[in-house]
C-alpha positions, 0 to 999 in steps of 0.5 A, a space after each residue: 237527548 236520548 230518545 224515548 219509547 213508550 212502553 208497550 199496551 201489554 205492560 203494566 205500570 209498577 207503582 199502584 196510582 192509588 197510592 202514587 201521592 201528589 205532583 206539582 204542575 203549573 197552572 197555566 198546564 192543568 187550567 188550560 190543559 194544555 199538554 206536559 212539554 217538560 217533567 222532572 222528578 226530584 226525590 219526593 218525601 211523605 206524599 209528594 211523588 217528586 215529579 214537577 210537570 209543565 207547559 213548556 211555555 212558562 218562564 222562571 218569573 211565572 215558575 217562581 210566584 206561588 200562587 202559578 204551580 199547583 199540587 194535584 193528583 197524578 189523575 189530573 196530570 194523566 186527565 190532562 196528557 196520559 203520554 205522561 203515564 210510561 215515565 212516573 216509574 223514573 227513578 228521581 233525578 230523572 226529567 223528560 222533554 218534548 218540542 211538541 206535544 206530539 214529538 215523543 219524550 227525549 231525556 232533558 239536560 235539565 241541569 238541577 242539582 239533587 239537593 240529597 247527593 
């Protein structure tokens, strides 16, 4: 896994948050205000940015239950964990993870197969 470094504070994101679109996140992350430990981006359509956020303690059964996921504004996620901001302009099929909330994000070997490819 390759360690990712944050953008300098002088750099501005190359996207407009007002037009960013929605994200999916687990309710475990949002309702408990847990830091993001795993995130990936699919190819979004329409208002879907493609981003998916997890706190890292969710198992597959939890994630498979639709009541455990929500649609949120990116501002909701940034209010919980602003450390994801430098990665938001990553292309579709990017994935990042970290072992602890204080460790840096690294590129993930998450094994999803893009539907469009």
